[in-house]
A tleap script that builds the chain and sets N, CA, C and O, in Angstrom:
source leaprc.protein.ff14SB
mol = sequence {
  NMET SER ARG PHE SER ALA PHE ASP ALA ASN
  THR ARG VAL GLN SER GLN GLU GLU LEU LEU
  ARG ILE LYS GLU GLN ASN ARG LYS VAL PHE
  LEU PHE VAL VAL HIE SER LEU ASP GLU ALA
  ILE TYR LEU ALA PHE LYS ILE ILE PHE CYS
  LEU PRO LYS LYS GLN ILE ILE CLYS
}
set mol.1.N position { 1.175 -1.028 0.358 }
set mol.1.CA position { 0.108 -0.064 -0.150 }
set mol.1.C position { 0.843 0.922 -0.651 }
set mol.1.O position { 1.787 0.524 -1.332 }
set mol.2.N position { 0.710 2.323 -0.524 }
set mol.2.CA position { 1.200 3.448 -1.008 }
set mol.2.C position { 0.901 4.483 0.358 }
set mol.2.O position { 0.219 4.041 1.282 }
set mol.3.N position { 1.326 5.552 0.402 }
set mol.3.CA position { 0.811 6.364 1.542 }
set mol.3.C position { -0.452 6.902 1.210 }
set mol.3.O position { -1.437 6.980 1.944 }
set mol.4.N position { -0.323 7.304 -0.085 }
set mol.4.CA position { -2.409 7.753 -0.339 }
set mol.4.C position { -3.315 6.516 -0.762 }
set mol.4.O position { -4.293 6.644 -1.498 }
set mol.5.N position { -2.855 5.198 -0.178 }
set mol.5.CA position { -3.674 4.271 -0.414 }
set mol.5.C position { -4.871 4.553 0.276 }
set mol.5.O position { -5.950 4.386 -0.293 }
set mol.6.N position { -4.781 5.104 1.843 }
set mol.6.CA position { -5.629 4.843 2.378 }
set mol.6.C position { -6.682 6.116 2.111 }
set mol.6.O position { -7.661 6.089 2.858 }
set mol.7.N position { -6.642 7.030 1.329 }
set mol.7.CA position { -7.374 8.263 0.809 }
set mol.7.C position { -8.458 7.680 -0.312 }
set mol.7.O position { -8.129 6.646 -0.894 }
set mol.8.N position { -9.552 8.205 -0.595 }
set mol.8.CA position { -10.358 7.940 -1.646 }
set mol.8.C position { -10.254 8.415 -2.575 }
set mol.8.O position { -9.656 9.444 -2.260 }
set mol.9.N position { -10.445 8.458 -3.899 }
set mol.9.CA position { -9.709 8.411 -5.032 }
set mol.9.C position { -9.708 10.168 -4.954 }
set mol.9.O position { -8.616 10.727 -5.059 }
set mol.10.N position { -10.677 10.816 -4.809 }
set mol.10.CA position { -10.223 12.508 -5.094 }
set mol.10.C position { -9.098 12.958 -4.467 }
set mol.10.O position { -8.202 13.669 -4.921 }
set mol.11.N position { -9.271 12.307 -2.993 }
set mol.11.CA position { -7.803 13.137 -2.278 }
set mol.11.C position { -6.871 12.018 -2.645 }
set mol.11.O position { -5.832 12.672 -2.738 }
set mol.12.N position { -6.661 11.265 -2.811 }
set mol.12.CA position { -5.222 10.769 -3.447 }
set mol.12.C position { -5.221 11.512 -4.810 }
set mol.12.O position { -4.438 12.459 -4.732 }
set mol.13.N position { -5.827 11.429 -6.066 }
set mol.13.CA position { -5.342 12.293 -6.657 }
set mol.13.C position { -4.871 13.943 -6.769 }
set mol.13.O position { -4.025 14.441 -7.512 }
set mol.14.N position { -5.861 14.671 -5.613 }
set mol.14.CA position { -5.575 15.701 -4.995 }
set mol.14.C position { -3.761 15.944 -4.045 }
set mol.14.O position { -2.919 16.829 -3.891 }
set mol.15.N position { -3.984 14.588 -3.670 }
set mol.15.CA position { -1.774 14.939 -3.233 }
set mol.15.C position { -1.368 14.612 -3.947 }
set mol.15.O position { -0.547 15.471 -4.267 }
set mol.16.N position { -1.288 13.489 -4.873 }
set mol.16.CA position { -0.258 13.121 -5.888 }
set mol.16.C position { -0.167 14.883 -6.559 }
set mol.16.O position { 0.731 15.720 -6.644 }
set mol.17.N position { -1.149 14.847 -6.812 }
set mol.17.CA position { -0.602 16.273 -7.450 }
set mol.17.C position { -0.180 17.583 -7.076 }
set mol.17.O position { 0.168 18.511 -7.806 }
set mol.18.N position { -0.265 17.523 -5.749 }
set mol.18.CA position { 0.161 18.284 -4.381 }
set mol.18.C position { 1.509 18.234 -4.518 }
set mol.18.O position { 2.228 19.201 -4.769 }
set mol.19.N position { 1.913 16.922 -4.329 }
set mol.19.CA position { 3.110 16.621 -4.304 }
set mol.19.C position { 4.165 16.631 -5.404 }
set mol.19.O position { 5.366 16.420 -5.233 }
set mol.20.N position { 3.650 16.862 -6.377 }
set mol.20.CA position { 4.455 17.032 -7.789 }
set mol.20.C position { 4.264 18.562 -7.726 }
set mol.20.O position { 5.118 19.191 -8.352 }
set mol.21.N position { 3.744 18.961 -7.381 }
set mol.21.CA position { 3.741 20.647 -7.327 }
set mol.21.C position { 4.835 21.271 -6.680 }
set mol.21.O position { 5.628 22.024 -7.245 }
set mol.22.N position { 4.873 20.844 -5.110 }
set mol.22.CA position { 5.731 20.786 -4.213 }
set mol.22.C position { 6.718 20.771 -4.735 }
set mol.22.O position { 7.296 21.836 -4.953 }
set mol.23.N position { 7.274 19.535 -5.131 }
set mol.23.CA position { 8.586 19.151 -5.850 }
set mol.23.C position { 9.422 20.123 -6.938 }
set mol.23.O position { 10.498 20.718 -6.868 }
set mol.24.N position { 8.249 19.970 -8.126 }
set mol.24.CA position { 8.920 21.504 -9.149 }
set mol.24.C position { 9.171 22.992 -8.377 }
set mol.24.O position { 10.018 23.856 -8.605 }
set mol.25.N position { 7.826 22.921 -7.129 }
set mol.25.CA position { 8.292 24.918 -7.224 }
set mol.25.C position { 9.874 24.337 -6.263 }
set mol.25.O position { 10.906 24.446 -6.925 }
set mol.26.N position { 9.979 23.976 -5.348 }
set mol.26.CA position { 10.788 23.616 -4.642 }
set mol.26.C position { 12.410 23.086 -4.934 }
set mol.26.O position { 13.392 23.213 -4.203 }
set mol.27.N position { 12.296 22.448 -6.278 }
set mol.27.CA position { 13.368 22.030 -6.811 }
set mol.27.C position { 14.304 21.206 -6.395 }
set mol.27.O position { 15.516 21.221 -6.604 }
set mol.28.N position { 13.012 19.792 -5.206 }
set mol.28.CA position { 13.955 19.074 -4.362 }
set mol.28.C position { 13.387 17.810 -4.713 }
set mol.28.O position { 12.313 17.646 -5.291 }
set mol.29.N position { 14.183 16.925 -4.321 }
set mol.29.CA position { 14.393 15.381 -4.851 }
set mol.29.C position { 13.614 14.639 -3.522 }
set mol.29.O position { 13.967 15.006 -2.401 }
set mol.30.N position { 12.737 13.775 -3.627 }
set mol.30.CA position { 12.122 13.039 -2.808 }
set mol.30.C position { 12.371 11.378 -2.819 }
set mol.30.O position { 12.599 10.674 -3.802 }
set mol.31.N position { 12.297 11.122 -1.920 }
set mol.31.CA position { 12.431 9.648 -2.346 }
set mol.31.C position { 11.058 8.692 -1.480 }
set mol.31.O position { 11.070 8.598 -0.253 }
set mol.32.N position { 10.141 8.161 -2.185 }
set mol.32.CA position { 8.982 8.250 -1.848 }
set mol.32.C position { 8.856 6.501 -2.149 }
set mol.32.O position { 8.977 6.205 -3.337 }
set mol.33.N position { 8.674 5.576 -1.379 }
set mol.33.CA position { 8.483 4.288 -0.996 }
set mol.33.C position { 6.693 3.833 -1.647 }
set mol.33.O position { 5.771 4.072 -0.867 }
set mol.34.N position { 6.429 3.366 -2.686 }
set mol.34.CA position { 4.852 3.078 -3.089 }
set mol.34.C position { 4.780 1.336 -3.450 }
set mol.34.O position { 5.537 0.882 -4.307 }
set mol.35.N position { 4.205 0.806 -3.016 }
set mol.35.CA position { 3.573 -0.160 -3.514 }
set mol.35.C position { 3.060 -0.564 -4.971 }
set mol.35.O position { 3.109 -1.568 -5.682 }
set mol.36.N position { 2.669 0.415 -5.034 }
set mol.36.CA position { 1.615 0.709 -6.454 }
set mol.36.C position { 2.459 0.991 -7.819 }
set mol.36.O position { 2.863 2.136 -8.020 }
set mol.37.N position { 2.738 -0.081 -8.794 }
set mol.37.CA position { 3.641 0.462 -9.766 }
set mol.37.C position { 3.014 1.383 -10.584 }
set mol.37.O position { 3.787 2.159 -11.146 }
set mol.38.N position { 1.390 1.575 -10.899 }
set mol.38.CA position { 0.827 3.054 -11.327 }
set mol.38.C position { 0.961 4.250 -10.941 }
set mol.38.O position { 1.130 5.184 -11.725 }
set mol.39.N position { 0.880 4.413 -9.206 }
set mol.39.CA position { 1.377 5.030 -8.369 }
set mol.39.C position { 2.844 6.063 -8.492 }
set mol.39.O position { 2.823 7.287 -8.358 }
set mol.40.N position { 4.397 5.019 -8.850 }
set mol.40.CA position { 5.255 5.187 -9.345 }
set mol.40.C position { 5.516 5.395 -10.433 }
set mol.40.O position { 6.727 5.552 -10.591 }
set mol.41.N position { 4.844 5.490 -11.445 }
set mol.41.CA position { 4.947 5.699 -12.741 }
set mol.41.C position { 4.805 7.677 -12.523 }
set mol.41.O position { 5.611 8.598 -12.653 }
set mol.42.N position { 3.549 7.601 -12.197 }
set mol.42.CA position { 2.870 8.683 -12.021 }
set mol.42.C position { 3.816 9.701 -11.508 }
set mol.42.O position { 4.167 10.602 -12.269 }
set mol.43.N position { 4.352 9.637 -10.060 }
set mol.43.CA position { 4.768 10.181 -9.410 }
set mol.43.C position { 6.590 10.407 -9.968 }
set mol.43.O position { 7.385 11.341 -9.864 }
set mol.44.N position { 6.643 9.380 -10.415 }
set mol.44.CA position { 8.499 9.427 -10.337 }
set mol.44.C position { 9.163 9.755 -11.551 }
set mol.44.O position { 8.677 9.605 -12.672 }
set mol.45.N position { 10.409 10.256 -11.262 }
set mol.45.CA position { 11.488 10.493 -12.604 }
set mol.45.C position { 12.188 9.142 -12.807 }
set mol.45.O position { 12.610 8.681 -13.868 }
set mol.46.N position { 12.216 8.742 -11.905 }
set mol.46.CA position { 13.204 7.491 -11.917 }
set mol.46.C position { 12.405 6.272 -10.913 }
set mol.46.O position { 11.633 6.535 -9.991 }
set mol.47.N position { 12.658 5.422 -11.190 }
set mol.47.CA position { 12.119 3.954 -10.778 }
set mol.47.C position { 13.060 2.943 -10.225 }
set mol.47.O position { 13.935 2.683 -11.051 }
set mol.48.N position { 13.201 2.168 -8.915 }
set mol.48.CA position { 14.512 1.835 -8.098 }
set mol.48.C position { 13.111 0.379 -8.047 }
set mol.48.O position { 12.217 0.615 -7.235 }
set mol.49.N position { 13.001 -0.670 -8.667 }
set mol.49.CA position { 13.015 -2.086 -7.838 }
set mol.49.C position { 13.776 -2.745 -6.973 }
set mol.49.O position { 14.905 -3.066 -7.345 }
set mol.50.N position { 13.373 -3.056 -5.766 }
set mol.50.CA position { 14.133 -3.474 -4.365 }
set mol.50.C position { 13.404 -5.627 -4.631 }
set mol.50.O position { 12.314 -6.095 -4.302 }
set mol.51.N position { 14.007 -5.978 -4.975 }
set mol.51.CA position { 13.900 -7.205 -5.443 }
set mol.51.C position { 14.286 -8.381 -4.408 }
set mol.51.O position { 15.200 -8.071 -3.643 }
set mol.52.N position { 13.719 -9.757 -4.239 }
set mol.52.CA position { 14.946 -11.005 -3.622 }
set mol.52.C position { 15.969 -11.196 -4.630 }
set mol.52.O position { 16.016 -11.215 -5.860 }
set mol.53.N position { 16.823 -11.341 -3.596 }
set mol.53.CA position { 18.208 -12.302 -4.213 }
set mol.53.C position { 17.424 -12.930 -5.764 }
set mol.53.O position { 16.293 -13.415 -5.779 }
set mol.54.N position { 18.096 -12.819 -6.690 }
set mol.54.CA position { 18.306 -13.299 -7.953 }
set mol.54.C position { 16.658 -13.696 -8.563 }
set mol.54.O position { 16.256 -14.639 -9.245 }
set mol.55.N position { 16.090 -12.725 -8.076 }
set mol.55.CA position { 14.344 -12.472 -8.859 }
set mol.55.C position { 15.247 -11.486 -10.279 }
set mol.55.O position { 16.215 -10.726 -10.241 }
set mol.56.N position { 14.397 -11.952 -11.378 }
set mol.56.CA position { 14.222 -10.978 -12.877 }
set mol.56.C position { 12.854 -10.266 -13.053 }
set mol.56.O position { 11.721 -10.738 -12.963 }
set mol.57.N position { 13.308 -8.866 -13.360 }
set mol.57.CA position { 12.250 -8.700 -13.977 }
set mol.57.C position { 11.721 -9.032 -15.064 }
set mol.57.O position { 12.761 -9.569 -15.448 }
set mol.58.N position { 10.872 -9.233 -16.106 }
set mol.58.CA position { 10.774 -9.323 -17.376 }
set mol.58.C position { 9.447 -8.549 -18.040 }
set mol.58.O position { 9.261 -8.576 -19.256 }
savepdb mol mol.pdb
quit
C-alpha cells in the first residue's frame, strides 16, 4: 500500500498532484516508497525496484 492508498480516489489524486507541485516549486528530490506501480510511474522521474535476490524483472 502506498502512503496515499488510505485516501478516497479524489483525495489521493489531489495529494499526488500537490506532491508533484511542491517538488517542482521547490526543486527538491523526494524518496517515496510505494507498492503501486501505477503510482510510481505517475509520481516518479526514476523508479528503482527492490527485489529478492536472483529475481528477474521481465
